[in-house]
C-alpha positions in Angstrom: 12.2 48.8 0.2 13.4 50.1 -2.8 16.7 51.1 -4.6 18.5 54.4 -4.3 21.4 56.2 -6.0 22.8 59.6 -6.5 25.8 61.9 -7.1 27.0 65.2 -5.4 29.8 67.2 -7.1 32.2 68.1 -4.2 33.1 71.4 -5.5 31.1 74.4 -7.0 30.8 73.5 -10.4 28.0 71.3 -11.5 28.7 67.6 -12.9 28.2 67.7 -16.6 27.3 64.0 -16.9 24.8 64.0 -14.2 21.6 63.0 -16.2 23.6 60.1 -17.9 25.0 58.9 -14.5 21.7 58.9 -13.0 20.1 57.1 -15.8 22.8 54.4 -15.7 22.6 53.6 -11.9 18.9 53.8 -12.1 19.0 51.2 -14.8 21.2 49.0 -12.7 19.2 48.9 -9.7 15.7 48.8 -11.7 14.8 45.3 -10.2 15.0 46.8 -6.6 11.8 48.7 -7.4 9.3 47.5 -10.1 6.3 49.8 -8.9 7.8 53.2 -9.9 11.0 55.2 -10.6 11.8 58.9 -9.8 14.5 61.3 -10.4 15.5 64.7 -8.9 18.4 67.0 -9.8 19.1 70.5 -8.1 18.9 73.6 -10.1 22.6 74.1 -10.0 23.2 70.6 -11.3 25.6 69.8 -8.6 23.4 67.1 -6.8 21.2 64.4 -8.2 19.0 61.4 -6.8 17.1 58.5 -8.2 14.9 56.1 -6.7 13.1 52.7 -7.6 10.1 52.1 -5.5 8.7 49.0 -4.0 5.6 50.0 -2.6 4.9 48.6 0.8 3.7 51.4 2.9 1.5 54.2 1.6 0.9 52.9 -1.8 -0.4 56.1 -3.4 1.8 58.6 -5.4 2.2 60.7 -2.2 4.9 58.1 -1.0 6.9 58.4 -4.3 10.5 59.3 -4.1 12.7 61.3 -4.3 10.6 63.3 -1.7 11.0 66.9 -1.4 9.9 68.5 1.8 8.5 72.2 1.9 11.9 73.7 3.2 13.6 72.1 0.2 15.1 69.1 1.8 15.2 66.0 -0.4 15.4 62.4 0.4 15.9 59.1 -1.4 15.5 56.2 0.9 15.3 52.4 1.0 14.0 50.3 3.9 11.4 50.4 6.6 11.0 52.5 9.6 8.7 50.3 11.9 8.2 53.1 14.5 6.9 55.5 11.7 3.4 55.8 13.4 4.9 56.6 16.8 7.2 58.9 15.3 4.6 60.7 13.2 2.4 61.1 16.3 5.4 62.7 18.1 6.4 65.0 15.1 3.1 65.9 13.8 3.0 69.3 16.0 5.8 70.6 14.1 5.4 69.1 10.7 2.4 69.2 8.2 2.4 65.6 6.9 1.4 65.3 3.3 1.6 61.5 3.1 1.2 58.4 5.5 4.7 57.1 4.5 7.6 56.3 6.7 9.7 58.1 4.2 8.2 61.5 5.1 8.7 60.7 8.9 12.6 60.8 8.2 12.4 64.0 6.5 10.4 65.2 9.7 12.7 63.6 12.1 15.8 65.3 10.4 14.1 68.6 10.4 13.7 68.3 14.3 16.8 66.2 15.3 19.4 66.8 12.8 21.9 64.2 12.4 20.6 62.6 15.7 17.6 61.6 13.9 18.9 58.1 13.2 19.0 57.5 17.0 15.0 57.6 16.9 14.8 55.2 14.0 13.7 51.6 14.6 14.0 49.7 11.4 16.2 48.8 8.4 17.3 51.9 6.3 19.8 53.4 3.9 19.0 56.9 3.0 20.5 60.3 1.7 19.3 63.5 2.4 20.2 66.7 0.5 19.8 69.8 3.0 19.2 72.6 0.6 19.6 75.3 3.3 23.0 74.0 4.5 24.2 72.8 1.2 25.2 69.5 3.0 24.7 65.9 2.3 23.7 63.4 5.2 23.4 59.7 4.6 23.0 56.8 6.9 22.8 53.0 7.3 20.9 51.0 9.8 22.5 49.5 12.9 23.1 46.0 11.6 23.5 46.5 7.9 20.3 45.1 6.6 20.0 47.8 3.9 23.1 48.3 1.6 24.8 51.6 0.9 28.0 51.9 -1.4 29.8 55.0 -2.4 32.8 56.1 -4.5 34.6 59.3 -5.1 35.7 60.0 -8.7 37.3 63.3 -10.0 35.8 65.4 -7.4 32.2 63.6 -7.6 30.8 61.6 -4.9 28.4 58.8 -6.2 26.3 56.5 -4.0 24.1 53.5 -4.7 22.0 50.6 -3.0 24.2 48.3 -5.0 27.8 48.3 -5.9 27.3 47.4 -9.5 25.3 50.6 -10.2 28.7 52.6 -9.4 30.9 50.6 -12.1 30.0 53.0 -14.9 31.6 56.0 -12.9 34.7 54.0 -12.1 37.9 54.7 -14.2 38.4 50.7 -14.3 37.0 47.4 -12.6 39.6 46.1 -10.7 40.0 43.5 -7.6 40.8 45.3 -4.5 43.7 42.8 -3.1 43.1 43.7 0.5 39.5 42.8 0.2 40.3 39.6 -1.7 42.5 38.3 0.9 39.7 38.8 3.5 37.2 37.2 1.3 39.6 34.2 0.6 40.0 33.8 4.4 36.4 34.2 5.5 34.3 34.3 2.4 33.4 38.0 3.3 35.3 41.2 3.7 35.4 42.6 7.3 35.8 46.3 6.8 34.6 49.0 4.3 36.6 47.9 1.6 34.7 45.9 -1.1 36.2 43.4 -3.8 35.8 46.2 -6.2 38.8 48.7 -6.0 37.3 52.3 -5.4 34.1 51.1 -4.1 33.6 51.3 -0.4 30.5 50.3 1.9 29.2 52.5 4.5 29.3 50.0 7.5 26.4 49.3 9.7 25.5 51.9 12.2 27.5 54.5 10.5 26.5 58.0 9.0 27.9 60.0 6.1 28.2 63.7 5.6 29.5 65.9 3.1 30.1 69.7 4.3 31.9 72.2 1.9 33.2 69.2 0.0 34.7 67.4 2.9 33.7 63.7 3.4 33.3 62.3 7.0 32.2 59.0 8.1 31.3 58.3 11.8 29.8 55.6 13.8 26.3 56.4 15.8 25.6 53.0 17.3 27.4 49.8 18.4 26.6 46.7 20.5 27.9 46.7 24.0 28.3 43.5 25.8 27.8 44.8 29.5 26.5 41.6 31.1 23.8 41.9 33.7 24.6 39.6 36.9 21.9 41.0 39.0 18.8 39.4 37.4 17.5 35.6 37.5 17.3 33.5 34.5 13.4 33.9 34.8 13.7 37.6 34.3 15.8 37.1 31.2 13.3 34.8 29.7 10.4 37.1 30.4 11.9 40.1 29.1 12.9 38.1 26.0 9.5 37.0 25.2 8.3 40.7 25.6 10.8 42.1 23.3 10.1 39.4 20.6 6.3 40.3 20.8 7.1 43.8 20.5 9.4 43.4 17.4 6.9 41.2 15.7 4.2 43.5 16.2 6.1 46.2 14.5 7.7 44.1 11.7 4.2 43.0 10.6 3.1 46.7 9.6 2.4 46.7 6.1 0.0 47.5 3.5 0.2 44.4 1.7 0.3 40.7 2.8 3.3 39.1 4.4 4.7 35.5 3.9 7.8 34.0 5.5 10.7 31.8 4.9 10.6 28.5 6.8 13.9 26.6 6.5 13.1 24.1 9.3 15.3 25.7 11.6 14.5 27.2 15.0 14.7 31.2 14.1 12.6 30.9 10.9 10.2 28.6 12.4 9.6 30.9 15.6 9.2 33.9 13.4 6.6 32.1 11.1 4.7 30.8 13.9 4.4 34.1 15.6 3.6 35.9 12.6 0.8 33.6 11.7 -0.7 33.8 15.2 -0.6 37.7 14.6 -3.0 37.7 11.5 -4.6 35.1 9.5 -3.5 36.8 6.3 0.2 35.7 7.2 0.1 32.1 6.6 2.1 31.6 3.4 5.4 29.9 4.0 8.4 29.3 1.5 10.9 26.7 1.5 13.7 25.1 -0.7 14.7 21.5 -1.1 17.1 19.2 -2.9 16.0 15.7 -3.4 18.6 14.2 -5.9 20.7 13.1 -2.8 20.1 12.1 0.8 20.9 14.5 3.5 19.6 17.8 1.7 15.9 17.7 2.0 14.5 19.4 5.3 11.0 20.1 3.8 9.5 17.7 6.6 10.6 20.0 9.4 9.2 22.9 7.3 5.8 21.2 7.1 5.8 20.4 10.8 6.0 24.1 11.4 3.3 24.8 8.9 0.9 21.9 10.3 1.3 23.8 13.8 0.2 27.1 12.5 -2.3 25.9 9.6 0.2 27.5 7.0 0.4 26.7 3.3 3.9 25.7 2.5 5.1 26.5 -1.2 8.3 24.4 -2.0 10.8 25.1 -4.5 12.3 21.8 -5.6 15.9 22.9 -6.7 17.9 21.0 -9.2 21.4 21.0 -10.7 19.8 22.3 -13.8 18.5 25.4 -11.8 22.1 26.0 -10.6 23.5 25.8 -14.1 20.7 28.2 -15.3 20.7 30.6 -12.5 24.3 30.7 -11.0 25.3 33.5 -13.2 22.3 35.7 -12.1 23.0 35.0 -8.5 26.5 36.3 -9.0 25.3 39.3 -10.8 22.8 40.2 -8.1 25.2 39.7 -5.1 27.4 42.3 -6.6 30.4 40.3 -5.6 30.8 36.9 -4.0 30.0 36.7 -0.3 29.4 34.1 2.2 28.6 30.3 1.3 26.5 28.5 -1.4 23.3 29.5 0.5 22.7 32.4 -1.8 21.9 30.2 -4.7 18.9 28.3 -2.9 17.9 31.8 -1.4 17.7 33.2 -5.0 15.4 30.3 -6.0 13.1 30.4 -3.0 12.9 34.2 -3.2 11.7 33.8 -6.9 9.0 31.5 -5.6 7.8 33.8 -2.9 7.8 36.9 -5.2 4.9 35.2 -7.2 2.6 35.2 -4.0 3.8 38.1 -1.6 5.7 41.3 -1.6 7.1 40.9 1.8 8.6 38.0 3.6 10.2 37.6 7.3 13.3 35.5 7.9 15.3 34.5 10.9 18.6 36.0 10.2 20.3 37.0 13.4 19.5 34.3 15.7 22.5 32.3 15.5 24.9 35.4 16.2 22.8 36.6 19.1 22.0 33.3 20.8 24.7 31.0 19.9 23.6 28.9 17.0 26.7 27.8 15.3 28.4 24.4 15.8 31.8 26.2 16.1 30.6 27.7 19.4 30.1 24.3 20.7 33.4 23.1 19.3 35.1 26.0 21.4 32.9 25.2 24.4 34.1 21.6 24.2 37.6 22.5 24.5 36.9 24.9 27.4 35.3 21.9 29.1 38.3 19.9 28.7 40.6 22.8 29.8 38.6 23.3 32.9 38.4 19.7 33.8 42.4 19.3 33.8 42.8 22.8 35.5 39.9 22.5 38.0 38.8 26.2 36.9 35.1 26.0 35.9 34.1 29.5 35.3 35.0 31.0 32.0 34.3 34.6 31.8 30.7 35.0 32.7 29.4 31.1 32.6 30.2 27.8 34.0 31.8 25.1 32.0 32.0 21.3 33.1 32.8 18.2 31.2 29.6 16.8 32.3 27.6 19.5 30.6 29.1 18.8 27.2 28.4 14.9 27.2 24.7 15.3 26.2 25.7 17.5 23.1 28.6 15.4 21.6 26.2 14.0 18.9 25.7 17.5 17.7 29.3 17.4 16.6 29.4 14.2 14.6 29.2 16.0 11.3 31.9 18.5 12.5 34.8 16.3 12.9 36.8 18.0 10.1 36.4 21.3 11.9 37.3 19.8 15.2 40.4 18.4 13.4 41.4 21.8 12.1 40.7 23.5 15.5 43.1 21.3 17.3 45.8 20.8 14.6 48.0 23.1 16.5 47.9 25.3 19.6 45.6 23.4 21.6 44.6 25.9 24.7 46.5 28.6 22.8 45.3 32.3 22.7 41.6 32.5 22.0 42.0 34.8 19.1 44.3 32.5 17.2 42.0 29.5 17.9 38.8 31.1 16.7 40.5 32.5 13.5 41.5 29.0 12.7 37.8 28.0 13.1 36.4 30.7 10.9 39.4 30.5 8.2 37.9 29.0 5.0 41.3 29.2 3.1 43.3 26.4 5.0 42.8 23.9 2.3 43.6 26.4 -0.5 47.3 25.8 -1.2 48.2 25.9 -4.6 45.1 27.5 -5.9 45.9 30.9 -4.6 49.3 32.7 -4.8 49.4 34.0 -1.0 52.7 35.6 -1.6 50.7 38.2 -3.6 48.1 38.7 -0.9 48.8 39.9 2.8 47.3 37.1 4.9 49.0 38.4 8.2 47.2 41.8 7.9 43.9 39.9 7.7 44.6 38.2 11.1 45.4 41.4 12.6 42.3 43.0 11.3 40.6 40.2 12.9 42.2 40.3 16.1 41.5 44.0 16.5 37.8 43.3 16.2 37.8 40.0 18.3 39.8 41.6 21.2 38.0 44.8 21.1 37.6 45.5 24.8 35.2 48.6 24.1 32.5 46.1 23.1 33.4 42.9 25.1 35.3 43.6 28.3 36.0 40.8 30.8 33.3 38.4 29.5 33.3 34.9 28.1 35.0 33.5 25.0 31.4 33.0 23.9 30.9 36.6 23.7 34.0 37.3 21.7 32.9 34.7 19.4 29.4 35.9 18.9 30.4 39.5 18.9 32.8 38.9 16.0 30.2 37.2 14.0 27.6 39.8 14.7 29.9 42.5 13.5 31.3 40.7 10.4 29.6 37.6 9.4 26.1 38.8 10.1 26.4 42.0 7.4 27.5 39.3 4.8 24.5 37.3 5.4 22.3 40.2 5.3 23.8 41.1 1.9 22.6 37.8 0.5 19.2 38.5 2.1 19.0 41.8 0.7 20.4 41.0 -2.8 18.6 37.6 -3.3 15.1 38.9 -2.4 15.6 42.3 -4.3 16.4 40.4 -7.4 12.8 39.6 -7.6 11.4 42.8 -6.3 10.7 41.2 -2.7 11.1 42.8 0.7 12.7 40.7 3.3 12.2 41.6 6.9 14.3 40.2 10.0 12.5 40.6 13.1 15.1 39.2 15.4 17.3 42.1 14.4 15.4 44.8 16.1 17.8 47.1 18.1 16.0 47.1 21.5 16.1 43.2 21.3 19.7 42.9 20.3 20.7 45.6 23.1 19.0 43.3 25.6 20.5 40.2 24.3 24.0 41.7 24.9 23.3 42.0 28.6 22.2 38.5 28.9 24.9 36.1 30.5 26.2 33.5 28.3 25.3 30.8 31.1 21.6 31.8 30.1 22.0 32.0 26.5 24.3 28.8 25.9 23.8 27.1 29.3 25.7 23.8 29.2 26.6 24.1 25.8 22.9 24.2 24.5 22.8 26.2 21.4 20.0 28.8 21.7 19.0 27.6 24.9 17.2 30.9 26.0 14.9 30.7 22.8 14.2 27.0 23.3 13.2 27.6 26.8 11.1 30.6 26.1 9.2 29.2 23.4 9.0 25.4 24.2 5.3 26.0 24.3 4.8 26.8 20.8 7.8 25.2 18.7 7.0 21.9 17.4 9.0 19.0 19.1 10.8 18.0 16.1 12.3 21.5 15.7 13.3 21.8 19.4 15.1 18.5 19.4 16.9 18.8 16.0 20.5 18.1 16.0 21.4 18.0 12.5 20.4 21.7 11.1 23.2 22.9 8.9 22.0 26.0 7.4 20.9 25.7 3.8 23.1 22.9 2.6 23.5 22.4 -1.2 24.8 19.1 -3.0 27.7 20.9 -4.6 30.3 18.0 -4.1 27.9 15.6 -5.6 27.1 18.0 -8.6 30.7 18.9 -9.4 31.5 15.3 -9.5 28.7 14.2 -11.5 26.1 16.2 -13.5 28.0 19.6 -13.4 31.5 18.5 -13.8 31.9 19.6 -17.4 30.0 23.0 -16.6 32.6 23.7 -13.8 35.5 22.6 -16.2 34.4 24.8 -18.8 34.4 27.8 -16.5 37.9 27.5 -15.3 39.3 26.3 -18.7 38.6 29.5 -20.5 41.8 31.5 -21.4 40.9 34.4 -19.1 40.4 32.4 -16.3 43.7 30.8 -16.7 45.3 34.3 -16.6 43.7 35.8 -13.5 45.8 37.5 -11.0 46.4 35.6 -7.6 44.9 32.3 -9.0 46.1 29.2 -10.6 43.1 27.7 -12.5 44.6 24.4 -13.3 45.2 23.7 -9.7 41.8 24.8 -8.9 40.4 22.2 -11.4 42.8 19.5 -10.2 42.0 19.9 -6.6 38.0 20.4 -7.1 36.9 16.7 -6.5 39.4 16.3 -3.5 37.5 19.0 -1.3 35.4 17.6 1.2 31.8 17.9 1.4 32.2 20.8 4.0 34.8 22.6 2.1 33.8 26.3 1.0 36.7 26.2 -1.3 34.8 25.0 -4.4 32.2 27.6 -4.1 34.5 30.4 -3.1 36.7 29.9 -6.2 33.9 29.3 -8.6 32.0 32.3 -7.5 35.1 34.4 -7.8 35.8 33.3 -11.5 32.1 34.0 -12.5 32.4 37.4 -10.9 35.4 38.1 -12.8 33.6 37.0 -16.0 30.4 39.0 -15.4 32.0 42.4 -14.3 35.7 42.6 -15.0 35.5 40.9 -18.3 32.6 43.4 -19.4 33.9 46.4 -18.0 33.6 48.1 -21.5 29.8 47.7 -21.4 29.4 49.5 -17.9 31.8 52.3 -19.3 29.5 52.7 -22.2 26.5 53.5 -20.1 27.6 57.0 -19.3 29.3 58.0 -22.6 28.0 61.5 -23.6 
């Protein structure tokens, strides 16, 4: 786990500001690698790489980067290749290894398989390789987007980095991309390659990036395919699920340093922590964050229940309004740009706590998207049950829906009445894409705050629909598969951005064992009737691991992610703090926004509205980056 950056002149001339560019980019990602820094520039000054190291595997200097192979190939790499031991054994007959690092395994894999090396890698990664013999750049990002890779092309030079902020000194201006902004306001994340920074693109998950003779080409190498297996019994899927989870945990626990775990009190992180602790007695440190100022925001007793089961020690961060006031600017800075909900703030605080004790933590990201853990899936299932009862048609795609099956789960929807009201506001039983769009649209209560005439909201829906209705991935399967597929492709990368940035802000590596591609590919074949039987969220996981999960975790009906008492804070302790942010002269002059309406409507937003967090994040993002653009430009002045 590290930070990477570099440049490539797309023509035959050297890049004259290469040294200054590398120095600036390295400085802006220094927090990602506190254990070392490296720099390499080609003899003709056309190519340059930097690397910031967080040493996890092969702690010696032989694992330092950028790493140069005997054939002149150079790599700068961020991540972990969990099957590096198996690959090393396979490749050793044709490669004389000089280190025990997974970095060198990538160099050897590229030497043997070329661009197809990515198909052999199991793990999280973002890397760039300069092929000296072919005068060619090859870069790749892992299948799910666990590790980041951003790039921009300016005046005939390509720049890339682990974090978008590292590219800002090379941009002609810092400006908001209106297409990405419309997507962010709708979903609180973007759904394509564009970022909120104009001129800066993300290499999408499962894609490779090549530059040959100055020509840039981006291509997908992996995608999830929902080809449902109707030939096997539920017992088969349960046994295979347990096997794949065990295999993933085995390789994710490979490290030359101790490993801890986030324990939120939910199903996914609890399972990962319990399995890790049973694997090695050293892996018994857990980390949790709680809010005790208001009722309904403290889930620490669930985390403690998990710890008691596994004889783990739980370190708890008690998070306050003052922590929010003091840390929020740092959270926005490290995120690069606003994404997802307010959970990034407590994640930042818990990561800071964990970094005091370990260098690696395990998290439960991916379980909700893969196994059906979001309440909105249950809302949609509820509608399907009603429709089936009215029409007498009880099979929906690949699973059976009945009105009787939903009754035991209605209590789970008690806290989601606002969501149901919006879902049923219009077009009941309408096209599935329109209905799910309304479930994931976070902008429905942003009316006067945003100048929608200056943004293309219809284009956002069309982009959403193209992904939601993509028959290459989801053929004739259930509405459930369409929902989880969209969230897997669009929401999950946003959550992984939070996972990466909030941990790396403190030089901490976060691993996500549920996102192992053999496991993901298997789950895409499991019928929805097994994963979500009777509307039971994560039914497959609960059935398989009922023997080790605490009863209190299995029976939870109130898990809400990582809730933050924003409404209470903004109406009380932090009211002046928020008012001052939006009352500044520049805030009142932002394109696309009306700060006066934002302030007027802040207190009217419901507890479940993402409007307050979304608009506050955007304003602080403008202040931190746009308003200080001159500071970034000054970093590469000759």
